N, CA, C and O atoms as a GROMACS GRO file, in nm:
protein
  280
    1MET      N    1   9.569  -7.561   2.358
    1MET     CA    2   9.481  -7.576   2.472
    1MET      C    3   9.420  -7.715   2.469
    1MET      O    4   9.366  -7.756   2.366
    2ALA      N    5   9.427  -7.788   2.575
    2ALA     CA    6   9.366  -7.921   2.583
    2ALA      C    7   9.217  -7.909   2.601
    2ALA      O    8   9.168  -7.820   2.671
    3GLU      N    9   9.144  -8.000   2.537
    3GLU     CA   10   8.998  -7.998   2.550
    3GLU      C   11   8.958  -8.037   2.692
    3GLU      O   12   9.011  -8.134   2.748
    4LEU      N   13   8.866  -7.963   2.748
    4LEU     CA   14   8.823  -7.988   2.886
    4LEU      C   15   8.740  -8.115   2.898
    4LEU      O   16   8.742  -8.179   3.003
    5GLY      N   17   8.668  -8.153   2.792
    5GLY     CA   18   8.592  -8.277   2.794
    5GLY      C   19   8.467  -8.275   2.877
    5GLY      O   20   8.413  -8.381   2.911
    6VAL      N   21   8.418  -8.158   2.912
    6VAL     CA   22   8.295  -8.147   2.989
    6VAL      C   23   8.182  -8.113   2.892
    6VAL      O   24   8.181  -8.006   2.831
    7ALA      N   25   8.087  -8.205   2.877
    7ALA     CA   26   7.974  -8.183   2.788
    7ALA      C   27   7.860  -8.118   2.867
    7ALA      O   28   7.839  -8.149   2.984
    8ILE      N   29   7.788  -8.029   2.800
    8ILE     CA   30   7.677  -7.958   2.864
    8ILE      C   31   7.552  -7.976   2.780
    8ILE      O   32   7.556  -7.963   2.657
    9LEU      N   33   7.439  -8.007   2.845
    9LEU     CA   34   7.310  -8.017   2.778
    9LEU      C   35   7.220  -7.907   2.831
    9LEU      O   36   7.200  -7.894   2.952
   10VAL      N   37   7.165  -7.826   2.740
   10VAL     CA   38   7.072  -7.720   2.777
   10VAL      C   39   6.936  -7.754   2.718
   10VAL      O   40   6.922  -7.767   2.596
   11ASN      N   41   6.834  -7.771   2.804
   11ASN     CA   42   6.700  -7.806   2.760
   11ASN      C   43   6.607  -7.691   2.794
   11ASN      O   44   6.578  -7.665   2.911
   12GLY      N   45   6.559  -7.622   2.690
   12GLY     CA   46   6.470  -7.509   2.711
   12GLY      C   47   6.328  -7.550   2.742
   12GLY      O   48   6.251  -7.470   2.796
   13GLY      N   49   6.291  -7.673   2.709
   13GLY     CA   50   6.155  -7.719   2.737
   13GLY      C   51   6.054  -7.654   2.645
   13GLY      O   52   6.088  -7.603   2.538
   14GLU      N   53   5.931  -7.656   2.687
   14GLU     CA   54   5.821  -7.598   2.610
   14GLU      C   55   5.801  -7.453   2.650
   14GLU      O   56   5.793  -7.421   2.768
   15PRO      N   57   5.793  -7.363   2.552
   15PRO     CA   58   5.769  -7.222   2.587
   15PRO      C   59   5.624  -7.201   2.629
   15PRO      O   60   5.532  -7.226   2.551
   16SER      N   61   5.604  -7.156   2.752
   16SER     CA   62   5.468  -7.133   2.800
   16SER      C   63   5.433  -6.985   2.802
   16SER      O   64   5.318  -6.948   2.778
   17SER      N   65   5.530  -6.900   2.829
   17SER     CA   66   5.501  -6.756   2.834
   17SER      C   67   5.609  -6.677   2.760
   17SER      O   68   5.644  -6.566   2.801
   18GLY      N   69   5.660  -6.734   2.652
   18GLY     CA   70   5.764  -6.664   2.577
   18GLY      C   71   5.862  -6.760   2.518
   18GLY      O   72   5.835  -6.880   2.506
   19SER      N   73   5.975  -6.710   2.481
   19SER     CA   74   6.077  -6.791   2.416
   19SER      C   75   6.187  -6.829   2.512
   19SER      O   76   6.214  -6.759   2.610
   20ASP      N   77   6.251  -6.941   2.483
   20ASP     CA   78   6.369  -6.984   2.557
   20ASP      C   79   6.491  -6.930   2.484
   20ASP      O   80   6.505  -6.949   2.363
   21VAL      N   81   6.580  -6.863   2.557
   21VAL     CA   82   6.698  -6.799   2.499
   21VAL      C   83   6.822  -6.862   2.559
   21VAL      O   84   6.832  -6.878   2.681
   22LEU      N   85   6.919  -6.897   2.472
   22LEU     CA   86   7.050  -6.945   2.516
   22LEU      C   87   7.153  -6.843   2.472
   22LEU      O   88   7.168  -6.815   2.353
   23ASN      N   89   7.226  -6.787   2.569
   23ASN     CA   90   7.336  -6.695   2.541
   23ASN      C   91   7.466  -6.771   2.562
   23ASN      O   92   7.496  -6.814   2.674
   24PHE      N   93   7.544  -6.788   2.455
   24PHE     CA   94   7.673  -6.857   2.462
   24PHE      C   95   7.783  -6.753   2.449
   24PHE      O   96   7.794  -6.688   2.345
   25ASN      N   97   7.864  -6.738   2.553
   25ASN     CA   98   7.977  -6.646   2.551
   25ASN      C   99   8.105  -6.727   2.548
   25ASN      O  100   8.137  -6.798   2.644
   26GLY      N  101   8.178  -6.716   2.438
   26GLY     CA  102   8.302  -6.790   2.423
   26GLY      C  103   8.416  -6.725   2.501
   26GLY      O  104   8.397  -6.628   2.573
   27THR      N  105   8.534  -6.783   2.483
   27THR     CA  106   8.653  -6.733   2.551
   27THR      C  107   8.759  -6.685   2.452
   27THR      O  108   8.872  -6.657   2.492
   28GLY      N  109   8.722  -6.674   2.323
   28GLY     CA  110   8.816  -6.628   2.222
   28GLY      C  111   8.857  -6.732   2.121
   28GLY      O  112   8.919  -6.700   2.020
   29GLY      N  113   8.823  -6.858   2.146
   29GLY     CA  114   8.852  -6.964   2.050
   29GLY      C  115   8.748  -6.966   1.940
   29GLY      O  116   8.642  -6.905   1.951
   30ASP      N  117   8.780  -7.036   1.831
   30ASP     CA  118   8.684  -7.049   1.722
   30ASP      C  119   8.562  -7.129   1.768
   30ASP      O  120   8.576  -7.227   1.841
   31VAL      N  121   8.443  -7.086   1.725
   31VAL     CA  122   8.318  -7.147   1.767
   31VAL      C  123   8.245  -7.199   1.643
   31VAL      O  124   8.231  -7.128   1.544
   32THR      N  125   8.198  -7.324   1.651
   32THR     CA  126   8.115  -7.382   1.546
   32THR      C  127   7.977  -7.407   1.602
   32THR      O  128   7.961  -7.478   1.702
   33VAL      N  129   7.877  -7.349   1.537
   33VAL     CA  130   7.737  -7.370   1.573
   33VAL      C  131   7.678  -7.461   1.466
   33VAL      O  132   7.675  -7.424   1.348
   34ASN      N  133   7.632  -7.579   1.506
   34ASN     CA  134   7.570  -7.673   1.412
   34ASN      C  135   7.421  -7.675   1.440
   34ASN      O  136   7.376  -7.736   1.537
   35LEU      N  137   7.344  -7.608   1.355
   35LEU     CA  138   7.200  -7.599   1.375
   35LEU      C  139   7.129  -7.729   1.342
   35LEU      O  140   7.020  -7.755   1.393
   36GLU      N  141   7.190  -7.813   1.256
   36GLU     CA  142   7.130  -7.943   1.222
   36GLU      C  143   7.137  -8.039   1.341
   36GLU      O  144   7.045  -8.116   1.364
   37ASN      N  145   7.249  -8.033   1.416
   37ASN     CA  146   7.268  -8.122   1.532
   37ASN      C  147   7.237  -8.054   1.664
   37ASN      O  148   7.243  -8.118   1.769
   38SER      N  149   7.204  -7.924   1.662
   38SER     CA  150   7.178  -7.845   1.783
   38SER      C  151   7.295  -7.850   1.879
   38SER      O  152   7.280  -7.883   1.997
   39THR      N  153   7.415  -7.817   1.826
   39THR     CA  154   7.535  -7.818   1.910
   39THR      C  155   7.617  -7.691   1.889
   39THR      O  156   7.609  -7.625   1.785
   40ILE      N  157   7.696  -7.660   1.991
   40ILE     CA  158   7.793  -7.551   1.986
   40ILE      C  159   7.925  -7.609   2.035
   40ILE      O  160   7.930  -7.675   2.138
   41LEU      N  161   8.033  -7.584   1.960
   41LEU     CA  162   8.164  -7.634   2.000
   41LEU      C  163   8.266  -7.523   1.984
   41LEU      O  164   8.284  -7.467   1.876
   42GLU      N  165   8.334  -7.490   2.094
   42GLU     CA  166   8.444  -7.394   2.090
   42GLU      C  167   8.575  -7.471   2.100
   42GLU      O  168   8.586  -7.566   2.177
   43THR      N  169   8.674  -7.429   2.022
   43THR     CA  170   8.805  -7.494   2.024
   43THR      C  171   8.856  -7.502   2.167
   43THR      O  172   8.863  -7.402   2.238
   44GLY      N  173   8.892  -7.623   2.210
   44GLY     CA  174   8.947  -7.644   2.343
   44GLY      C  175   8.846  -7.664   2.452
   44GLY      O  176   8.883  -7.686   2.568
   45MET      N  177   8.718  -7.658   2.419
   45MET     CA  178   8.614  -7.671   2.520
   45MET      C  179   8.526  -7.792   2.490
   45MET      O  180   8.540  -7.854   2.385
   46GLY      N  181   8.437  -7.825   2.582
   46GLY     CA  182   8.345  -7.936   2.564
   46GLY      C  183   8.226  -7.898   2.478
   46GLY      O  184   8.199  -7.780   2.456
   47LEU      N  185   8.156  -7.998   2.430
   47LEU     CA  186   8.041  -7.980   2.343
   47LEU      C  187   7.919  -7.933   2.422
   47LEU      O  188   7.890  -7.985   2.530
   48VAL      N  189   7.848  -7.834   2.368
   48VAL     CA  190   7.722  -7.788   2.424
   48VAL      C  191   7.611  -7.833   2.331
   48VAL      O  192   7.611  -7.798   2.213
   49THR      N  193   7.517  -7.911   2.383
   49THR     CA  194   7.402  -7.957   2.306
   49THR      C  195   7.279  -7.885   2.359
   49THR      O  196   7.261  -7.873   2.481
   50PHE      N  197   7.194  -7.838   2.268
   50PHE     CA  198   7.075  -7.766   2.313
   50PHE      C  199   6.950  -7.819   2.244
   50PHE      O  200   6.954  -7.869   2.132
   51THR      N  201   6.838  -7.808   2.316
   51THR     CA  202   6.709  -7.848   2.264
   51THR      C  203   6.602  -7.756   2.321
   51THR      O  204   6.616  -7.707   2.433
   52GLY      N  205   6.496  -7.732   2.246
   52GLY     CA  206   6.388  -7.647   2.294
   52GLY      C  207   6.426  -7.501   2.305
   52GLY      O  208   6.363  -7.427   2.381
   53ILE      N  209   6.527  -7.458   2.231
   53ILE     CA  210   6.573  -7.319   2.235
   53ILE      C  211   6.521  -7.247   2.111
   53ILE      O  212   6.545  -7.292   1.999
   54GLU      N  213   6.450  -7.136   2.131
   54GLU     CA  214   6.398  -7.060   2.018
   54GLU      C  215   6.495  -6.951   1.971
   54GLU      O  216   6.497  -6.918   1.852
   55THR      N  217   6.574  -6.896   2.062
   55THR     CA  218   6.669  -6.790   2.027
   55THR      C  219   6.807  -6.827   2.079
   55THR      O  220   6.824  -6.857   2.197
   56LEU      N  221   6.907  -6.824   1.989
   56LEU     CA  222   7.045  -6.856   2.025
   56LEU      C  223   7.132  -6.735   1.994
   56LEU      O  224   7.139  -6.690   1.880
   57ASN      N  225   7.198  -6.682   2.097
   57ASN     CA  226   7.291  -6.570   2.081
   57ASN      C  227   7.431  -6.622   2.108
   57ASN      O  228   7.455  -6.685   2.212
   58VAL      N  229   7.524  -6.597   2.016
   58VAL     CA  230   7.661  -6.647   2.030
   58VAL      C  231   7.758  -6.530   2.019
   58VAL      O  232   7.753  -6.453   1.923
   59ASP      N  233   7.847  -6.518   2.118
   59ASP     CA  234   7.956  -6.420   2.115
   59ASP      C  235   8.086  -6.498   2.130
   59ASP      O  236   8.113  -6.554   2.237
   60ALA      N  237   8.166  -6.503   2.025
   60ALA     CA  238   8.290  -6.580   2.027
   60ALA      C  239   8.404  -6.502   2.091
   60ALA      O  240   8.517  -6.552   2.097
   61MET      N  241   8.379  -6.382   2.138
   61MET     CA  242   8.480  -6.298   2.204
   61MET      C  243   8.606  -6.282   2.118
   61MET      O  244   8.718  -6.292   2.169
   62GLY      N  245   8.586  -6.256   1.988
   62GLY     CA  246   8.699  -6.234   1.898
   62GLY      C  247   8.736  -6.354   1.814
   62GLY      O  248   8.807  -6.340   1.714
   63GLY      N  249   8.689  -6.473   1.851
   63GLY     CA  250   8.715  -6.592   1.771
   63GLY      C  251   8.625  -6.596   1.648
   63GLY      O  252   8.527  -6.522   1.640
   64ASN      N  253   8.659  -6.682   1.554
   64ASN     CA  254   8.576  -6.700   1.435
   64ASN      C  255   8.451  -6.780   1.469
   64ASN      O  256   8.456  -6.870   1.553
   65ILE      N  257   8.340  -6.748   1.403
   65ILE     CA  258   8.216  -6.824   1.419
   65ILE      C  259   8.182  -6.890   1.287
   65ILE      O  260   8.175  -6.824   1.183
   66THR      N  261   8.160  -7.021   1.291
   66THR     CA  262   8.114  -7.097   1.175
   66THR      C  263   7.977  -7.152   1.207
   66THR      O  264   7.957  -7.213   1.312
   67VAL      N  265   7.881  -7.130   1.116
   67VAL     CA  266   7.746  -7.181   1.135
   67VAL      C  267   7.718  -7.286   1.029
   67VAL      O  268   7.732  -7.260   0.909
   68VAL      N  269   7.680  -7.406   1.074
   68VAL     CA  270   7.646  -7.517   0.986
   68VAL      C  271   7.496  -7.538   0.996
   68VAL      O  272   7.443  -7.553   1.107
   69GLY      N  273   7.428  -7.540   0.884
   69GLY     CA  274   7.283  -7.561   0.888
   69GLY      C  275   7.221  -7.530   0.754
   69GLY      O  276   7.288  -7.485   0.660
   70THR      N  277   7.093  -7.554   0.746
   70THR     CA  278   7.022  -7.527   0.621
   70THR      C  279   6.919  -7.418   0.643
   70THR      O  280   6.849  -7.381   0.549
   0.00000   0.00000   0.00000
């Protein structure tokens, strides 16, 4: 699968009445979540960068999930 090359930035901003939640639903490719760089990358897709997100939910739809972070 060729990489689509479309980058996405998700900015949750400041939580005023609760938490900002990002739900990432993959398409079956392997997904890497890098908590140090605040990025999500699925094989064949563009990079998703997030900031101001308190809760991150990831469903790789059958693909492997790798989490990088401390």
